[in-house]
Structure formats: C-alpha cells, structure tokens
C-alpha positions in Angstrom: -10.1 28.0 -16.6 -8.5 28.4 -13.5 -8.3 32.0 -12.0 -5.0 33.1 -10.1 -4.8 36.2 -7.6 -1.4 37.8 -7.9 0.4 40.4 -6.5 2.9 41.9 -8.8 5.1 45.2 -8.7 5.6 47.7 -11.9 8.4 49.1 -13.4 7.8 52.6 -11.2 7.6 50.9 -7.8 3.8 50.4 -7.4 2.1 47.2 -6.3 -0.8 46.0 -7.7 -3.0 43.4 -7.3 -5.4 41.5 -9.2 -6.7 38.4 -11.1 -6.1 36.7 -14.4 -7.4 33.6 -16.3 -5.1 30.8 -17.7 -4.9 27.0 -18.2 -2.3 26.8 -15.5 0.2 28.6 -13.3 3.3 29.0 -15.8 0.8 30.5 -18.3 -0.2 32.5 -15.8 3.2 34.0 -14.9 4.1 34.5 -18.4 1.0 36.8 -18.7 2.1 38.5 -15.4 5.4 38.8 -16.5 4.8 40.5 -19.9 2.9 43.5 -17.8 4.8 43.7 -14.6 8.6 44.2 -13.5 8.5 41.5 -10.9 5.9 38.9 -9.2 5.3 39.3 -5.4 2.8 36.1 -5.4 0.5 34.4 -7.0 -1.7 31.7 -6.1 -4.9 29.5 -7.5 -8.4 30.7 -6.3 -11.9 29.2 -6.5 -12.7 25.5 -6.3 -9.8 23.9 -7.7 -7.4 25.8 -5.3 -9.3 24.9 -2.6 -9.1 21.6 -3.5 -5.3 21.4 -3.8 -4.8 22.6 -0.1 -6.4 19.4 1.0 -5.6 17.0 -1.5 -2.8 15.2 0.4 -1.8 14.5 3.5 1.8 13.7 4.6 2.0 10.0 4.9 4.1 7.4 4.7 7.5 7.7 3.2 9.4 11.0 3.6 10.4 10.7 0.0 8.8 13.0 -2.5 7.1 11.5 -5.5 9.0 11.8 -8.9 5.6 13.3 -10.4 6.0 16.1 -7.7 9.4 16.8 -8.0 8.9 16.7 -12.1 6.2 19.6 -11.7 8.2 21.3 -8.8 11.2 21.5 -10.9 9.4 23.1 -14.1 7.3 25.4 -12.0 10.7 26.8 -10.7 12.1 27.0 -13.8 9.0 28.8 -15.4 9.1 31.3 -12.2 13.0 32.1 -12.6 12.6 32.4 -16.4 9.9 35.4 -15.7 12.2 37.5 -13.3 10.8 36.2 -10.4 13.7 35.5 -7.7 14.7 32.7 -6.3 12.9 33.3 -2.7 9.3 34.6 -4.1 9.2 31.7 -6.5 9.7 29.2 -3.6 7.1 31.3 -1.8 4.9 31.0 -4.6 5.4 27.6 -5.2 3.9 26.5 -1.8 0.6 27.4 -2.6 0.7 25.9 -5.4 1.8 22.5 -5.1 -0.6 19.8 -4.3 1.8 17.8 -2.3 2.0 18.3 1.3 5.8 17.1 1.7 7.0 19.4 -1.1 4.9 22.3 0.7 6.4 21.8 4.0 9.9 21.4 2.6 9.3 24.7 0.0 8.3 26.5 3.3 11.4 25.9 5.1 13.8 26.2 2.7 11.9 30.0 1.6 12.6 31.0 5.1 16.4 29.7 5.1 16.7 31.3 2.1 15.1 34.9 3.4 17.9 34.7 6.1 20.8 34.6 3.2 21.2 30.7 2.9 21.5 29.5 -0.9 18.5 27.3 -2.2 21.0 24.2 -2.5 22.0 24.6 0.9 18.6 25.0 2.1 17.0 21.8 0.2 20.6 19.9 1.6 19.4 21.2 5.4 15.6 20.4 5.2 15.5 17.7 1.8 17.9 15.4 2.6 15.4 12.6 3.1 13.1 14.1 0.9 14.4 14.5 -2.2 17.5 12.9 -4.0 20.9 14.0 -3.7 21.2 14.9 -7.5 18.7 17.3 -7.2 20.6 19.7 -4.3 24.2 18.8 -6.3 22.6 20.2 -9.8 20.8 23.4 -8.0 24.1 24.1 -6.5 26.1 23.7 -9.6 23.6 25.8 -11.4 23.6 28.7 -9.0 27.6 28.6 -9.3 27.1 28.9 -12.9 24.2 31.6 -12.9 21.9 28.8 -14.7 19.6 27.8 -12.1 16.3 28.0 -14.4 18.1 25.5 -16.8 19.0 23.3 -14.1 15.5 23.3 -12.9 14.3 22.7 -16.3 16.7 19.9 -16.9 15.7 18.5 -13.4 12.2 18.8 -14.4 12.2 16.9 -17.4 14.8 13.9 -15.9 12.2 13.2 -12.9 9.1 13.7 -15.5 10.9 10.9 -17.6 11.6 8.5 -14.7 8.4 8.8 -13.8 6.7 7.9 -17.2 9.2 4.9 -17.1 7.9 3.8 -13.9 4.6 4.0 -14.6 4.8 2.1 -17.9 6.8 -1.0 -16.0 4.1 -0.6 -13.2 1.1 -1.0 -15.2 2.7 -3.7 -17.6 3.1 -5.9 -14.5 0.2 -4.9 -12.3 -2.2 -7.3 -14.5 -0.4 -10.6 -13.4 0.2 -9.8 -9.7 -3.8 -8.7 -9.6 -4.8 -11.6 -11.3 -2.6 -13.9 -8.5 -4.0 -12.0 -5.6 -7.3 -12.6 -6.9 -7.1 -16.4 -8.0 -5.4 -17.1 -4.2 -8.5 -15.3 -2.5 -10.7 -17.3 -4.7 -9.3 -20.7 -3.9 -9.1 -19.8 0.2 -12.7 -18.7 0.2 -13.6 -22.0 -1.9 -11.5 -24.1 0.8 -12.9 -22.3 4.0 -16.8 -22.3 3.0 -17.7 -24.3 0.0 -15.4 -27.8 0.5 -16.5 -28.1 4.0 -20.4 -28.4 2.5 -19.7 -30.5 0.4 -17.7 -33.1 2.4 -20.8 -33.1 4.6 -22.2 -34.8 1.6 -19.7 -37.5 1.3 -20.3 -38.4 5.5 -22.6 -41.1 4.4 -20.4 -42.6 1.4 -19.9 -46.4 2.0 -17.1 -46.5 -0.2 -13.7 -45.4 0.2 -13.2 -42.0 -1.4 -10.3 -41.3 -4.2 -7.2 -40.0 -3.0 -7.3 -36.6 -4.6 -10.8 -35.7 -2.9 -9.1 -36.9 0.4 -6.0 -34.6 -0.6 -8.6 -31.8 -1.3 -10.5 -32.6 2.2 -7.1 -32.4 3.9 -6.4 -28.9 2.5 -9.9 -27.8 3.7 -9.3 -28.7 6.8 -5.7 -27.1 7.2 -7.1 -23.2 5.9 -10.0 -23.7 8.3 -8.2 -24.9 11.6 -4.9 -24.3 11.1 -4.9 -21.1 9.1 -2.8 -19.3 12.0 0.1 -21.7 10.8 0.6 -20.3 7.2 -0.4 -16.8 8.7 2.1 -17.0 11.2 5.0 -17.9 8.8 4.6 -15.3 6.4 4.5 -12.5 9.4 7.7 -14.4 10.6 9.5 -14.0 7.1 8.4 -10.6 6.9 9.7 -9.7 10.1 13.4 -11.7 9.2 13.3 -9.9 5.6 12.9 -6.1 7.5 15.3 -7.2 10.2 18.0 -8.5 7.5 17.2 -5.5 5.6 18.6 -3.2 7.7 21.7 -5.2 7.7 24.3 -3.5 4.6 25.6 -6.8 3.3 22.1 -8.6 3.4 20.7 -5.7 1.4 23.5 -6.2 -1.3 23.1 -9.7 -1.3 18.9 -9.1 -1.8 19.2 -6.4 -4.1 22.2 -8.6 -6.3 19.2 -11.4 -6.5 16.9 -8.9 -7.9 19.1 -8.4 -10.7 19.7 -11.7 -11.5 16.2 -12.9 -10.9 14.8 -15.1 -14.3 11.8 -12.8 -15.8 12.5 -9.6 -13.3 15.9 -9.1 -13.4 16.2 -8.0 -17.1 13.8 -5.2 -16.0 15.7 -4.2 -13.2 18.9 -4.4 -14.7 18.0 -2.1 -17.9 15.8 0.2 -15.0 19.0 0.7 -13.2 21.2 1.4 -16.3 18.8 3.5 -17.3 19.0 5.9 -14.6 22.5 5.5 -14.3 23.2 7.1 -17.8 20.7 9.7 -17.6 21.1 11.2 -14.0 25.4 11.1 -14.8 24.4 13.1 -18.0 22.3 15.3 -16.3 24.7 15.8 -13.4 27.7 16.5 -16.6 25.2 18.8 -18.2 24.6 21.0 -15.0 28.9 21.3 -14.9 29.4 18.9 -11.8 32.8 16.9 -11.9 32.8 13.1 -13.1 34.1 11.9 -9.9 31.7 14.4 -7.7 28.8 12.9 -10.2 29.6 9.2 -9.3 29.7 10.1 -5.7 26.2 11.5 -6.2 25.0 8.6 -8.4 26.1 6.1 -5.4 23.7 7.6 -2.9 20.7 7.6 -5.2 20.1 4.6 -7.0 17.9 2.5 -4.7 20.2 -0.8 -5.4 22.9 -1.7 -2.7 25.1 -3.5 -5.3 24.8 -0.7 -8.1 25.5 1.8 -5.3 28.5 0.2 -4.0 29.8 -0.3 -7.8 29.2 3.0 -8.5 31.3 4.4 -5.1 33.8 2.0 -6.1 34.3 3.8 -9.7 34.6 6.8 -8.3 37.2 5.9 -6.0 39.3 4.4 -8.9 38.7 7.5 -11.1 40.6 9.5 -8.4 43.6 7.5 -9.7 43.4 8.1 -12.8 41.9 5.0 -14.1 39.2 5.4 -17.3 35.6 5.0 -16.3 35.3 1.9 -19.0 37.6 0.1 -17.3 36.6 0.5 -13.9 33.0 -0.4 -15.0 34.3 -4.0 -16.5 35.4 -4.9 -13.3 31.5 -5.3 -12.3 28.7 -7.4 -13.6 26.0 -5.1 -12.5 26.6 -2.8 -16.0 25.7 -3.9 -18.8 28.1 -4.7 -21.9 26.5 -1.9 -23.8 26.7 0.7 -21.0 30.2 0.1 -20.7 31.0 0.2 -24.3 28.9 3.4 -25.0 30.6 5.2 -21.7 34.0 4.2 -23.6 33.1 5.7 -26.8 31.9 8.9 -25.1 35.3 9.0 -23.1 37.1 8.4 -26.6 35.4 10.9 -28.6 35.2 13.4 -25.6 31.2 13.4 -25.7 30.5 11.5 -22.8 27.8 13.8 -21.7 26.0 13.1 -25.0 26.6 9.4 -25.6 25.5 8.8 -21.4 22.4 10.8 -22.3 21.3 8.2 -25.6 22.5 5.1 -23.4 19.8 6.4 -20.4 17.0 6.8 -23.4 18.0 3.6 -24.6 17.9 1.6 -21.9 14.5 2.9 -20.4 13.0 2.0 -23.6 14.5 -1.6 -23.1 13.0 -1.4 -19.3 9.8 -1.3 -21.0 10.0 -3.7 -23.9 11.3 -6.3 -20.7 8.2 -5.6 -19.0 6.1 -6.1 -21.9 8.1 -9.4 -22.8 7.6 -10.5 -18.8 3.9 -9.9 -18.9 3.7 -12.1 -22.6 5.5 -14.9 -20.8 3.5 -14.7 -17.3 0.1 -14.7 -18.7 0.0 -17.9 -20.4 1.8 -19.4 -17.1 -1.0 -18.0 -14.6 -3.9 -19.5 -17.4 -2.0 -22.8 -17.1 -1.8 -22.4 -13.0 -4.7 -21.4 -12.3 -6.4 -24.2 -15.1 -4.6 -26.9 -13.1 -6.1 -25.4 -9.5 -9.5 -25.7 -11.0 -9.1 -29.2 -12.5 -7.9 -30.5 -9.3 -11.0 -29.1 -7.6 -13.3 -30.2 -9.6 -12.0 -33.8 -10.4 -11.8 -34.1 -6.3 -15.6 -33.1 -6.3 -17.3 -35.1 -9.1 -15.3 -38.2 -8.6 -16.7 -39.8 -5.7 -20.4 -38.8 -7.2 -19.2 -40.5 -10.3 -18.6 -43.6 -8.3 -21.4 -43.3 -6.4 -23.7 -42.8 -9.5 -21.9 -46.1 -10.8 -23.0 -48.1 -7.5 -26.6 -47.3 -8.0 
C-alpha cells in the first residue's frame, strides 16, 4: 500500500511529521484530518512517489489533458473539504501530480496565492493556454459564493465524464484507422519489393502481357521511381491545410464540414451538443449568469462553427431574446437540444434540462461511433479484398497464359 509523509498541526498549534499508509492521497488526507486541525504538507514516498516525479515531460500542446484536470479538481475538492487552506492545497498537489504541466501551473499559482491573489485570478494569469476557460469561471464563482470545494467537485465530474466519452469514441474508431494504415503500408511494400522481382520473370514473356498486369507494373514503377511525387503532394497539402487553418473564415469552413461529414458528422454533432449541455449546466450550477456562461462556452468548444453560434446567441440574449429562439437560427444545434433548452426555460429549470441533454448527447455520440464502426468494417474488408484480388489476378494471369502456350 502507498505511503504518505505528512506535516500537520494539531489544535494546540504543535507541528507533527509522520508517515501513514493509505490507498490514495484522498484517503490519506481524510485520515490525517481526523487527528489534526490542519494539514501543512503531504506527499507520497517510496518507489511510486519517485516514479510519479519522473513520469511526464512537458512536450506537445500546452493544454492539460482532461484526465489530469479531473484528478487535480478531485484532489483539490478533497483537500478543501478536509480543512486545508487553498494555498496549502495547491502546494500539496504540486508533489502529487504525475503531469508536469499541472505541476508547473500549480507551482506558479501557489506563489501568486501566497501573495494574496485569488486562485481564479492565478489560474487566469498562469493557465490561460493550459486550462479551459470554464474552470477559471467556475472557480471564480465558487470563491464568490464560498463553495469552492463544490466547484472543484463539479469540475472533476465534468472533465472526468468528457475524458471518458472521448476515450470511448477514440477506442471505437481506432480499429478501422489501424487496419487502413496497415493495409496501405502492406500495398506499398508489395509494390516496391515484391512486384519488381516478379516482373523480371515476365521479361522473356513473348506474348503481350494482360492489361491488368501492365497496370500493376506501371503502379509498381511509379512507387519505385517517383515516390517523391505523392510524398511531396502530401507534404504540400499538409502545409496548405495548416496555413489555411490559421484563418478564422477557413477554420469555420473546415469545422462546418466536420459537422456534415457522412459518417463522422453525426459523431461530431452529438459530441459538441453533449459538451454544450454539460458545460452550460456546470456553469449555471456554479452561479455563472446565462450570458456570461455562453461567452465562456464560446471559447472552449474547439469547433469554430459552434463557437461563433454560441457567441452570437450570447449577444442576442443581452437584448432580451430567449435562448431557444436564438439557437433555432443556427443549424449546428440539434433540434432536440433546442427543444430541451426551450422546455428548461419555460419550466424555470434550465440547469437540470441542460444536464440531462448533455448526458443524452454524450451517449448518442458513443452510439454513433459504434454505428460508424459497424459500417466501416465491412467497407474496409471490401476495399482490401478488391486490392488483393487485383494484385493476384495481375500476377497469375500471365502465368495461366504461359501454361496454355506450352
């Protein structure tokens, strides 16, 4: 069982340092909280603690993963409920997180909070590119209402659910992508190494080769001698895509296309609607006003089409329009999401309705990914079978002709 070394202060102001065993940091904090008035420091010791310090490096995107955010928020909620101060909780979490990005962010935030800055302001200053705007706004609302531990608990649940949904969708779609990549690599290797050795046996073939064999040899020669053409085109296309993606209008066009793709569009639309419902509900539960909640939502979607629609809805809401009426003007919002929003506004229970809508569309996204997999699997098998049949026929037809001449 993991061991935790802690420093705590009792009710008489005396400091104590000891080591306890617990299944995780949450249970360790609860055990210590029963015996001491305040926890000053706690960290895991032993092999697991040393591994966690070396487990991650700060590479790639500055954004912190949803799984790491969920863990951080859960631990913050536990520590705050145990009576640990905000600054002490942040400093204690620095040594507990296995994500270097989280440790760097919390270290900077702890220094700012020590200097009298609120945690939300410290997150906004140091984590603008690392954490979603939603977290900053809900933490700020929790500070103002005095329910910071509940705010962190809500965010832990939200990010944990988003991470779980995203992983389910990825796991459902990774199989067809893997099969396609392996098939393409195998075909290229066959064209470069196998076919040339077989064409040498056709060199002394006196009669004319079948058309399908000529096509196969031409494709093989193209991959052998002109491989740089497809490689250059792929690199050029990637460069053009990255360049155009920097433009707001082009990014909106690409994101609009993502929502209308034949198979994956349904997944993207359901996932975005689920994110809208869950995040909007969490912001309202934290006490964030509707207009401000929509403004925050417009910055965290990751889809320019949705971000623009939500941003314009927020502006129209300021003029006294209903949210349902605003949403009906945009095709990106599913009809059911708009109807549920209208029901929530009419009954005065918009937060509950949006939470249910988020759950519904997240489940719909998972089902859509499973249905997409069911459609893609037979299509991939057909494509692979056609390619394999083409190669086999191109190789064996000359042999059959040669045997018929003998």
